[in-house]
N, C-alpha and C positions, 0 to 999 in steps of 0.2 A: 504494500500500500504506500503510495506517495503522499506525504503530508502536504496539506495546503499551507505552505510556509510563509506566504505574504499576502494577507488579506486585510483590506481596510475594514476593520471590525468596529463599527461605530456604535457603542452601547449607550444609546440615549437613556434607556431605562435606568442604567446604573449611574448615570452622570447627573441626573436632575436633582436639585435640592430645593426647588420651588415648593411652597406650600400649595396644597391642592388635593384633589381626589387621588388617593393612592400615592402620596409622597412618602419620603423617607420615614421609616419607623423601625423600632427595635423591639422584637418580641411582642408584636402588636396584639396578638390574641391571647386572652386569658384562657380560652378554651383549648388552644393548641400551642402550648409552650414548646420551645425547642428542647426535645429530648432525643437522645441518641438511640432511638428504637431501630429495629431492623438488623440485618446481618453485617452492616459495615462496622469497622472497628472504631469505637468512640474515641480511642486514643490516637487516631491517625493525626499526624502532624502536617499541617498545611503551610505552604510557603506564604510569607507575608505579602500578599498581593496588594499593590497600591490601588487607590481609586482610579477607575478607568474614566478619565475626563477627556472630552473632545478638545483638540487644540486647533480648531478650524478658524480660518480667517479669509476674508475676501481676497481674491487674487489681485496683485498690484497691476495697474493698467500697463506698466512698462514691461511686465513679464511677457515672454514669448507665448503666443497662442498656437504655435505649430503643434499639431497633434503628435504625440508619441504613444500611440495606443499599445497597451501592454496585454499580452495574450496569456491565457491559462496554459498549463502544460497540456500536451495532446491527450485526448480521451480522459479528461478530468471528470470524475463521477461524483455527483452531489445529490443527496436525497433530501426531500422537503416534506415535513409533516408537522402536526401539532396534536394536542389533546391525547396524551399518552396513557398514563396510569401505570399500575403495577400488576403483573400477573402473566398468564400464559399468552394472551393475545399481544400485549406490548412486546414481550420477548420474541414472539414469532415475527413481528414486524422488523425488529432489529436484526434478527437472524436472516430474514429475507434480504434486507439491505446489505448485510455483511456478505451473504452469498453472491449478491450482484457485483460485489467488488468495489463498494463505495469508498471514496477518498475523504468524505466529510458529510456531516448532517447539519441542516439548518432547521431548528425546532421552533415553531411559532407559538410557544407558550402552552401552559397547563401541563405540568410535568407528571407528578405522581398522584395528585388528588388526596393524598393521605397525610400531607404535612410532615413528611419524613424525608428530608433531603438526602441523608446518608443511605437510606434504603434505595432511593432513586439512583444515586451514584453507583451503588453496588450492581444494580441491573445493567447500567451502561458499561461499567468496567468488566463485568462477567462476560458480556456478549462481544463487546467491541475492543476491550483492552483499555488500559489507563491512559494511553497517549493518542487515542483516536480523536481527530478534530471534530468538535461538537459545539455548535453555536446556538445560543438560546435567546429568544425574545421573551420578556416576562408576560405571563398570563394571569388572569384574575385569581386562579386557584394557587398561584405561587406567591401571592402577596404576603401572607401571614408569616412566612419563613424566608423571605427574600434576603433580609439584612441581618439575620442572626449570625452569631459567630460561626456556626457550622451550617449556615443557610445556603440557599441555592446560589446566590451571588458569589459567596466565598468559594464554593465548589467550582463554579464556572471560571472564575478568575484563576484559581489554582491550576485548572486544566490548561489554561492559556500558557502559563509558565512551563508546565511539563511538556507542552508541544512546541515550546520556544516561539510562540507567536505574540508575546506581550509587546514587542517593539512595534507592532503594526496596529496597536489598539489606541492610538492617540490622534486619529484624524489625519494621518499622513497618507501620501499617495499609496494605493495598493498596486502591486505589480502583477497580480494574477486576477483576482475577482473582488469587486467591491460589494461587501455585505453590510447593509445598514439595518441594525436591529432596533426597533423603536418601541417605546412603551405607550404609544398613543392610545388613548381610551382607557388606559390602565394605570399609568404612573407618570406624573410630571406634566410639564407644559412646554411650549415652544417647539413642538415636533416638526412642523412644516418648515420653519426657518432652519432648523438643524439639518434636516434632510437636504434642503437646497444647498446649504454650505458644503456638506459632504460631497454631494454629487457634482457640484460645480468644480471641485478641485480634482476629482478622480480622472485618471487617464486609462482606466480599465475598459476593455471591450465589453465585458459582461458586468452588469450591475443588478443587485437584488435588494429590494426593500421588503423587510419582513416585520410584521406585527401581528398581534393576536386577534384583535377585534375587527368589526366589520361595519359597513353600511348595509341597510336592509336590502337594497336592490342587488347587492353583489354577494349574496349568500342564498342557498337553495332552501332554507328553512324559515324560521320565524323570528330570528334575531332582529332587533331594532337598530336604528341609526345610533352608532356609538363612537364614531371617530371623525365624522365630517369628510367632505370631499377634498379638502385642501391637500391632504397627504397623498391621496390617490393621484390627483392631477399633478402634484409636484414631482412624484416619481415618473409619471408619464412624460412630463416635460423633458426628462433626461433619458428616456428610453429604458427605464429600469423595470425589471420583472417585479411584480407585486405578489407577495406570498402572505396569506392569512390563514386562520384556523377558526376556533371558537364554535362554529357550527360543525357537528360531527358527521361530516359527509364529504363528498368530493364534487367540485364544480370548477369549470374553467371558462373564461370569456373568450370571444373572438378578439382579434386585434382592435383596440379601442383608440379613438382619437379624442374622446371626451367622456369621462366617467359620470360627471354630474348630469349631463344631458343624455347619456346612454348612446353616444354616437359611435357606430361601428365603422372602422376603416376598411377592414377586409375580413372575409370569411374563409380565406385560403388555408390549406393544410399547413403551409409554411408561414409563420408569423415573422414579419420583418420589423424588428425592434429598432427604432431610431427616435431622435428627439421629437416628442409630440405623439408618439404611438407606442403602446405596449399592451400587455394583457395582465389580468389578475386571476388568481386561482385560490380556492379554498381547499386545503388538505388537512382535514380534522379527524382522520381515521387512524391515529397512532395507537389505539387499543382500548380506549375508555368505553365507548359505546357507539352505536350507529343509529342515527335518527331518521325518522321519516321525512319526506320532503314536503314543501309547500306548493300545491298545484298552481297557485297564482304566480309564484316566482318562476315556476318552470315554463311559463308562457313567455317570459322575457326574451326578446330576440337576440340579445347579446351573448347568450350561452352557447358555447361550442359543445359542451358536454356537462351533464349532470348525472351523478350516481349517488343514490341515497338508499336507505333500508328498503324502500319500495322496489328498488331495482335488483336487490339481492347482492349488493356489493359487500365485501368483507373488509377487514382492516388492511391498510396498506399505505403507500407513500408515492409521491411523484418523484420519478427517477430521471435525472437529466445528465447527459454526457456532453461536455463542452469541448470544443476544438476537435471536431471529428473530420474524418476523411482528409486530413492534412490542412483543413481550413480553420484558422483560429476564430473566424466569425460565424461558424456554423455549429449548431447543437441539435441533439435529438432527445426528446422527452417522452415518457410514458407513465401512466398511473397503473401500478400493478398491485394486486392484493395478495394476501398470504396464501390464497388458494391457487395462485398462479394465473389468475385471470387479468388480462390487460383491458382496462376500461377506457383508456384514452391514449392516443398516440399522435404526436405532432412534431414538426421541425421548427427550429428557430434560426434566424439570422440576426446579427447585431451590427448596425451601421452607425457607429458613434460619429458625432459631428462637433467640430471645434467651436461652432457657434451655439452650442446647446444652452450656454448660460444666458443667452438673449431671450429665451422663452420666459424667464422669470419676469422680465420687464414688459411683456406683451399684455396690456390691460385687457384686450378682448379675448385672451385665452385663459384668464384667471377664472376660478370658480365664482359664480354669481351668488352662491350661498356662503354663509359664514356660520361656523359651528363654534360655540363658546361654552366653556364650563365655569360655573360659579360654585366653588366648594365652600363649605363651612370651615373656617380656619380658627375659630375660637369656641371652646366648649360652652361658653356662656350664651352662645347663640342657639343652643338646643335646650328646650324647656320640657320637662315632664311633670305633669300635674301642677303647672304654673311655676315650678321651681327650676331655675337654670341649673344645668349640669356644671360640675367643676372638674378640674384635672384629675381628681381622685375618684369621681363617680361616673365619668363619661366614657367608660369602656364600651358599654353596650346600651342599646335602647330597645325596649320591648314594644313592638308595634300593636298587634291585636291584644286586647285585654279582656275580651269576653269570648265565650265558647258556645254561644247559641244565638241564632238570629233574634230570639225573643228578649235577649238581655241587652240592655243599653250600655254601651261603653262609658265608664266613668272617668277614664284617664285617657288623655290624648298627648301626642307629642307635637311640639311646635318647633319648626325649623326656620331659622332666620337667615336669609341670604342678603348680603350687603353689596351696594354699588353695582346693581344690575343695570346694564345699558343695552339699548337697542341701537345699532349703528345708524347713523344719519342716512336717510333715503332707503332704509330697509323696512320690510314688513316681516312679522313673525310667521314662520312656517309651522313650527312645532316646538314644544317644550316637554322635557321629561325629567322626572325625579329618579336619581340613581342612589341605591342603598346597597351596601355590602352586607349580605346575609351571613349569619354565623351558624345558627341551628334552627330547626323547625320541629314542631311537635310530631311525635311518632304516632301513627294511627294505632288505636287499641282494638284489635280484632277486626272482623270484617265490617263492623259498623263504626270504625274510627273516624278521625277527622278527615274530611273529604276536600274542602276548599277553603280559601281565604278571601274575605271581602274587605278591602281597604278603601277608605274614603279620604281623598285629599281635598282640602278646602283652602281657598285663599282667604286669609283672615281679613275682616273688614268688609267682606262681600258675602253674598249668599250663594256664590258659585262653588260647585263641587264636581269632582270627577270620581266615579266609582271604579275601582280596580278589582276585578274578580279573576282568580286563577285557581287551578287545581293545586292542592297542597304539594303534590310531588313535583310541581314546576318550580317551587322555591328551593333550589338546590343549595346546600350549605357551601359557603365561601364563594358563592356566585354573586355577581352584581345584579340586583333586581332592578329592572328598568320599567317604570310605570307606563301606562298608556299616555297618549298625547294629552298634555295639560294646557294646550294652547287656548282652549276656551276660557281658562281662568284669567287670561291676559288680553282680552279683546280690546280693552281700552287702555292698554299699556302706554305709559309715558316713555319718552326716549331715554330718560335717566331717572332712577329713583334711589333713595338712600337705602331702603330695606324692603324686602318682600318676605312676608311670613306665610308659611304653609302649615296647616294643621293636619296631622295624620292620625287616624284612628281606624280600628277595624274589628272584625269578628272572625273567629275561626268557626266554621260551620261543621258540626259533627262532634263526636266525643273525643276529648283530649286523651293523650296517652297517660298510662298509669304505671306505677311501680318504680323501682330504683332506676335512676338515670333518665326518667321521662322528662321531656321539656314541655312546660305548660304554656309557653309563650313563643311567639315568633321573634327571634332576636336579630337585630342588625347592629353592625359596628357603628358607633356614634362618633367617637373622637378619641384619639390617643394622645398621650403626653407629648409625642413628637409631631402631632398634627397630621396623622395619617388616616387614610381610608374614610375621609369625611363624606357625609351625604352631599350630593352635588345636584344642582339644578343646571340642566343643559338647554341652550337655545340653539335653534337653527333658523336663520333668517335669510331673506333673499332681497336683492336690489329691486326696488319698485320700478315698474315699467313706466 
């Protein structure tokens, strides 16, 4: 196996220190403290990896713009997937990738789902070896143990040192393949600007943008808008492949010239990547589960291929070989599952352009929509029973407080969002409340808790939005995204000091009983380091 020895490995998720939804935290969850469970040796000594910070800057106008495009080694094999887990199926996916002869893996988030970083490391090392190049973008199920001493971030950084790739993790030019791993929608802010800075400087023929979450239009299931179109179209500006996961299925678009508007450039078998044109794919079948598809999304014309549980697909990965047939600008890809079935096959060409950085300045090619997140950054902006939380009490917040439709909730949670702004000349498209779930009530017998009804009210008005979901849809450590709350803000002013939302609910059905039963639906409220805060998201569009 040839190591990928020089990759621009831009770890936005590791570098961000801005307060916001999913920002830096240490041992965030009281439910899932870092313990060294699993088969890995708890005494293992890790090298002291420094923080991986981007060192990007705008290119000086006097610098030469003559292209010196750098090629990957011939027949470089890279596998792409996300949503892995621990068990026989995740191991089978890794073994399939190893048998294929992969030189590296790009994992788009959600590692083991068990909050056991060392157990996940043992799985990777057992199958692939301790020095196999393995690149990870953070997923929502990785947040609780990302920054712990023996957490995922530490493991990943240590692996970079063992594979001698740490010198290429500071935003320097990559000489083989540019891989940008972003925490957009999961951790930090400033993602689009960071991606632009990284891609503007690279001279790699092949470029990959990888992040975990999605926009609703570009996934085959029921996920909502969670990242905005800016990152999609910024990567498209530079002809970079877009890898996502989060939805547990496989899907690939045709060659796209505009993601926001759903504009297809070509439906050819060979996708010609160049500034302004690229494709996006969802590869979320790393081993956790396989979900059914959304018939409405399957009708979208930009899909080249969709494979969900309805189609009989098994777990697998997208396998791409770069620099084939002696041509450094040519690649071949296929999605293969562990049963040996190939569900998609296509070719790629990459035509980099020294004028790519000019796309960023083209006003008519920028997204017309804007996606903004407003996190709670102070625990005293969360009130339970009219009392503000404090740094010592704000670990979790209990959402539903009654267990029968006939019982009126007596306690509600008030969330205060500050300095909310609607850009000038914009109108609001939609708004959503995001909450990081911790645990849910376990059903008791066949007649246990069946569904959850949550009411979101904008305080000071009579407007409400009711949110009803099956109980099993509230996955622990998942980010719960509300229905569209746009109707609460029909008369929204361009700028307000605060917006207060009142959240209350009912669990319909019998609550769990016995030792360990959880009698409320818990969400992470605020940590001492300001992490995993409830967030209000806006998506607005320029007025015609």
